[in-house]
C-alpha positions in Angstrom: 76.6 130.6 149.7 75.3 133.5 147.6 73.7 132.8 144.3 75.6 133.9 141.2 74.7 137.2 139.7 75.0 138.2 136.1 76.2 141.7 135.2 75.2 143.1 131.7 77.1 146.0 130.3 75.6 147.4 127.1 77.8 149.5 124.9 77.2 151.6 121.7 80.6 151.9 120.0 81.0 153.8 116.7 82.0 151.3 114.0 85.3 153.1 113.4 86.2 152.5 117.1 85.2 148.8 117.2 88.6 147.4 116.5 90.1 149.5 119.3 87.3 148.5 121.6 87.7 144.8 121.0 91.5 145.1 121.5 91.0 146.9 124.8 88.6 144.2 126.1 91.0 141.5 125.0 93.6 143.0 127.2 91.1 143.8 130.1 89.8 140.2 130.0 93.0 138.9 131.4 92.1 140.7 134.7 88.6 139.2 134.7 90.2 135.7 134.1 92.4 136.3 137.1 89.7 137.4 139.5 88.4 134.8 141.9 85.1 136.6 142.0 84.5 136.1 138.3 82.8 132.8 137.1 82.8 133.5 133.4 82.5 136.4 130.9 81.6 136.9 127.2 81.5 140.0 124.9 79.0 139.8 122.1 78.3 142.0 119.1 74.9 142.7 117.6 74.4 141.2 114.2 71.8 143.7 113.1 73.6 146.8 114.3 77.4 146.5 114.6 77.6 149.4 117.0 75.9 147.5 119.8 77.9 145.3 122.1 76.9 143.4 125.3 79.4 142.3 127.9 78.1 139.5 130.2 80.0 138.8 133.4 78.9 136.1 135.9 80.1 137.0 139.4 80.0 134.8 142.5 77.7 137.5 144.0 77.0 141.2 143.5 78.9 141.9 146.8 81.9 140.0 145.5 81.9 142.1 142.4 81.4 145.5 144.1 83.4 144.9 147.3 85.7 142.2 146.1 86.8 142.7 142.5 86.4 146.5 142.5 88.5 146.8 145.7 91.2 144.4 144.4 94.5 145.3 142.7 93.0 143.9 139.4 90.3 146.5 139.0 92.5 149.6 138.3 94.3 147.6 135.6 90.9 146.5 134.2 89.5 150.0 134.3 92.6 151.5 132.7 92.0 149.4 129.6 88.3 150.1 129.2 88.1 153.7 130.6 88.0 155.4 127.1 84.7 153.5 126.4 82.9 154.2 129.7 81.0 157.1 128.1 79.6 154.6 125.5 77.8 152.5 128.2 74.0 152.5 127.8 73.3 150.1 130.7 75.3 148.5 133.5 73.2 146.4 135.9 73.2 143.2 137.9 70.7 140.5 137.2 69.7 137.4 139.3 69.0 134.2 137.3 65.4 132.9 137.7 64.1 129.4 137.6 63.2 129.8 133.9 66.1 128.1 132.2 67.0 125.0 130.3 68.7 123.7 127.2 67.6 123.3 123.7 67.9 120.3 121.4 70.7 121.5 119.3 73.1 119.4 121.3 71.7 116.0 122.3 71.6 115.0 125.9 73.9 112.3 127.2 70.8 110.1 127.6 69.8 110.5 123.9 73.4 110.0 122.8 73.7 106.8 124.8 70.6 105.3 123.3 67.8 106.2 125.7 66.2 104.0 128.4 67.1 100.7 126.7 70.8 101.5 126.9 70.7 102.2 130.6 68.7 99.0 131.2 71.3 97.0 129.3 74.0 98.8 131.3 72.6 98.0 134.7 71.7 94.4 133.8 75.3 93.7 132.7 76.8 95.7 135.6 74.9 94.0 138.4 75.5 90.6 136.9 79.2 91.4 137.3 78.8 92.9 140.8 77.2 89.8 142.2 80.1 87.7 140.9 82.8 90.0 142.2 84.6 89.2 145.4 85.0 92.8 146.4 81.5 94.1 145.7 79.3 91.0 146.2 79.3 91.5 150.0 78.1 95.1 149.6 75.1 94.1 147.5 74.2 90.9 149.4 70.4 90.5 149.4 70.0 92.8 146.4 66.4 93.6 145.7 65.2 92.4 142.3 64.2 95.9 141.3 67.5 97.5 142.2 69.0 97.4 138.7 65.8 98.9 137.3 65.9 101.7 139.8 69.5 102.5 139.0 68.8 102.5 135.3 66.1 105.1 136.0 68.5 107.1 138.1 71.2 107.1 135.5 68.8 107.9 132.8 67.5 111.0 134.6 71.0 112.1 135.6 72.1 112.0 132.0 69.2 114.1 130.8 66.4 111.6 130.4 62.8 111.8 131.8 62.3 112.3 135.5 61.2 108.7 136.0 63.4 108.2 139.2 62.2 111.4 140.8 58.5 110.5 140.1 58.7 107.0 141.3 61.4 107.0 144.0 62.4 110.5 145.1 65.2 113.0 144.6 68.9 113.0 145.4 68.3 112.6 149.1 66.4 109.3 148.5 69.4 107.9 146.6 71.9 109.2 149.2 69.9 107.6 152.1 70.5 104.1 150.6 74.2 104.6 151.3 74.0 105.8 154.9 76.0 103.6 157.3 77.3 101.2 154.7 80.9 102.0 155.2 82.0 101.8 151.6 85.7 101.6 151.2 87.9 103.2 148.5 88.8 99.8 147.2 85.1 99.0 146.7 84.5 102.4 145.1 87.3 101.9 142.6 86.1 98.4 141.7 82.5 99.9 141.2 84.0 102.4 138.8 86.0 99.8 136.9 83.1 97.4 136.6 80.6 99.9 135.3 83.1 101.0 132.6 83.5 97.3 131.6 79.7 97.0 131.6 79.4 100.1 129.4 81.6 98.3 126.9 79.6 95.1 127.0 76.3 96.9 126.8 77.4 98.8 123.7 77.2 102.3 125.1 78.9 104.9 122.9 82.7 104.7 123.0 83.5 108.2 121.7 85.9 110.1 123.9 83.4 112.9 124.6 80.6 110.6 125.9 82.9 108.4 127.9 84.7 111.3 129.5 81.4 112.8 130.7 80.1 109.3 131.8 83.3 108.6 133.8 83.2 112.1 135.3 79.7 111.4 136.7 80.7 108.0 137.9 83.7 109.4 139.8 81.6 112.2 141.3 78.7 109.9 142.3 80.8 107.2 143.8 82.9 109.6 145.9 79.7 111.0 147.3 78.5 107.5 148.0 81.7 106.8 150.0 81.3 110.0 152.0 77.6 109.5 152.8 78.3 105.9 153.8 80.8 107.0 156.4 80.4 107.6 160.1 80.6 111.4 159.9 78.2 111.9 157.0 75.5 114.6 157.4 72.5 113.7 155.2 71.7 116.5 152.8 68.4 118.3 152.6 66.1 117.1 149.9 67.5 117.9 146.6 66.6 117.2 143.0 68.4 114.5 141.0 71.6 116.1 139.5 71.6 116.7 135.8 74.8 115.8 134.1 75.8 117.3 130.7 78.7 117.2 128.3 82.0 118.4 129.6 84.3 120.8 127.8 83.9 118.7 124.6 80.5 118.3 123.0 79.6 115.3 120.9 81.6 114.9 117.7 79.2 114.9 114.8 81.6 115.4 111.9 
């Protein structure tokens, strides 16, 4: 699968044409939104010089942009809307993202919002106490190692934006996946796991706001469904991968 590519188109639009320019791109954007090659897009305006605009479009690949979108029936309609402003383009190039990336602290991580390491330790202690008493899950975790709950707390903490303690002491995603190989986890067991960890989150006093819990459950659903797949007879173990990093979904934390 090709890496995403980011196209930047820089415009210089006389201020007396800016309203018309924005209206044209509002109409043209419907074609971008309909294009399967387009991941996302954003038009920004310079605060220091109102004549400068930058359009950022993330494409599934450069080839998909040039040979897919531009050869599609959507492109003539897109171009018809923005054609009057083509002469105002100062740059139009594709860029490949580098490994230099990250997030700032303006929005707290799920790890911080949850209460840090102590919160995930409480969660896993309550959860595995429930698991070992549960008729459906107890057989799956028979002979549970004493340190298992601690390792899962480290895993969840790292997944939700905390320090890389699991990676540094245990390994990456492949290490976690390997623990499920050949176990034959059923959908009934998976669903019980999901329900019990939500009950445990309540008892361990994890945040109950809708934004946190929706992100928490989204990871739990994703992770447990992978566990079922990798525990099955046809599973192909993945190459070594880093621990996934889970963030807020469409809704960021409410801080009103």
